[in-house]
N, C-alpha and C positions, 0 to 999 in steps of 0.2 A: 773612099776609105776613111779619109780624115773626117768627113762629115758624119759618117756612121759611127766612128769611134767616139766622136764628140757627143753624139746622141746617147750612146750607151753609158759613157763615163761621166757625162755632164761637165767635161772640161775640154778646151781646145786642144787639138793634137797636131803634131808635125810628123809625117812619115819619112823614114830614112831606110837605107838599104840593108841594115842588119841590126840585131839586138846589141851587138858590141858597139856599133857606132851610135846607137841610141844612148848608151851609157856615156860614151865619149862626148857627144854633142850636148847632153844634159849638163855634164860637168863643165864643159867649155862655156856654155851659156851662163852658168853661175859664176864662173871665173871673171866674166865681163862685168859683174856687179861688185865682186870683192875677191881678191886673191889671198891665198893663205893655205894653212894646213888642212888636209882632208882627213876626217876621222872615219875609219872603216872597221867593221867587226872582224873578230879573229876567225870566224867561220863564215863561209859563203862561197860565191862563185869567184874564182881567181881573176877573171877578166875585170872585175870591178876595181880591185886594187891596182891592177896594171893600168887601167884607163885613168885612175886617179893620179898615178905616178906620171903618166904621159902628159896630163893636162896641167897639173899643179906642181909635181916634183916632190912634194913632201906629204907623207902620210903618217897617221898615228893610229895604232891598233888598240881597240878596247875589247873587253870580253863579251861573250854572248850570255843570254839569259840562262838561269839555272834549269828552267823547265821547257825551253824551246830553242831551236838552233838559230835564233835571231838576236840582233844586237840588244844588249841590256840598256833599257831606256835611261835608267838612272845614271849609269856609268857614262853613257854617251852625252847626256846633258851636263854632267860634271866636267867632262873633257871639253865641251864647247865653251866653258867659262874662260878658258885660256885666250888671251887677246890675239894670238896668232892663228886661231882656228877659224876657218871661213865656211866649211861645209861639213855636215855630218851625213854619212851615207847609211841609209836604212835598207838592208837587203831582206826582202821577204823570201821565205823558203816554203814552197808549195802553199799549203793553206795557212801557214803561220805568218800573220801580217803584223808588222811593227806598229805600235800605237804612236804615230807621228804627232798627233795632237797633244798627247801627254808629254812627249819630248819637247815640243815647241814651247809649251807653257813654262818650261824650266830653262830654256836657252835664251841667250842674249838676242835682242831683236835683229841685230845685223848679221847673225849667223844663219845659214841656209840649210835646208834639208833636201837631199836628193834621194828619192825612193827608187830603189832598183827592184822592179817587179818583173824582171826579164822572164822568169819561169812561172810567174804566179798571176798574170793578168786575169782579172775577172773572178779569181778565187777570193775567199773571204774567211775571216775569223771573227765570229760574233757579229757585231755591227760594223766592223771595219772591212773594207774591200780593197784589194790590191789596186793601186793606181790612183786612189783618192787622196793619199797623203803626200807630203813633200811640196816644196816650191816647184820642183819638177819631178816627174815620174817616168822612168824608162821601162819599156816592155819589149819583149822579143816576139817576133812572128815566125820564128823557125818552125819547121814542120813537126818538131818534137814537142812543141809547147801546146797548151790547151787550145789556143787559136793560132793557126799557122798556115801560111801560104807558100811555104818552101823556104823563104828567107825574107828578112826585113825587120823593121822595128818601128815603134811609135814613141814619141816623147810628149807627155801631157804637161801643161802649165796653165794656171789661171791668170797669171799676169800677162796682159797683152804685149808688153815690151819684151818679156822673155820669149813669147811666141814669135815675135818679129825677129829677135836675135837668132832663135833656132832655125827659122826659115832662111836667114842669110847664111848661117853656118852650113846648112846642107846644100847650098847652091853656090859654092865657090866664093862665099863672102859677098855676093852681089846683092844689092838692094833692088835692082831691076834686071831681071834675066832677059827681058825682051831687048833692051837697049844696052845691056852689059854695063850697068852703072855700078861701080865699086862702092862698098859701104865703109871700108876700113876695118871690117870684122874678119877675123881669121875664119876660113871655111874650106870645105872640100866638096867635091861632087859626090854626094852620098844620097842622091835621090833614089827612092824606091822605083822599081820598074812597074809599068802598067799591068804586066802579066801577074806579078806577085801581088799587087794590090787587088786585082780581080779574084785571084785564088783565095786571098785572105777574106774578102767580102763573102765568098761562098762558105768559108769555114765559120764565119761569125753566125751564120744561120743556125748552127747546131751547137753553139758554145754552152748553152745551159746543160745539154746532155753530156758534153765533154767534162764540164766542171763536176757534174754529178758523179760521173764514173771515177774521177780522181778522188773525190771525197769518199767514195765507197772503198777505194783501195786504202786510203788513210785510216778509215774506221776499222778496217780488217786488221791492220797492224796494231792500232790502239787496243783492240779487243784481245789480240794474241799476247801483247805485252802485259796487259792487265791480268790475264790468266796466268802467265808465267810468274808475275809478281806475287799473286795470291799463293802460288805453290812454293814460293821462296826460292825461285831459280834466278831471280834478277836482283 
């Protein structure tokens, strides 16, 4: 599953037992590089702010964009200028994908971005695709998502050291699971089951069709709202 996810996303991946724990382990991995305040959007999935509070303890809320239910890039970048901010969380919502590249260009170099694509993996907005942005990107493999094997999650990262940290986090903090060598890294047993991984691999075979169906639903809402706007009802 990790190899196939890497082939599709073009980023290394670590599989965990749930989407919630994908968010938790992503934030925990970033905490190992720098501790501090986590910036979260005012709208999104409640679990993200909860995981931020559990891993870092301090959160700061910024507003969402005026034309999409995702974090306002300018406000997030401004908030990241504060010296106590360590991570900005960009939550993608369905096909609305945060422009993490634009946000990063305005942020301090030592601040990190965690992309929460729990419900949006493989969806896209223009040239942006969920899972491509952020120092780490968390996705859910719950059966209700575009790609789902029942339960599970993936965390993507391009930095090899972050991938090694994520691997230790999901395996009780062990650097060697064969000889049970501890690494000093905080971790839990949050490994994905073989059955869930196999079911997710089967689901991946039809992800293009699934993404297309969800885009069709979104377009139908867009068309209906545009029609109501023209009639002066919105």
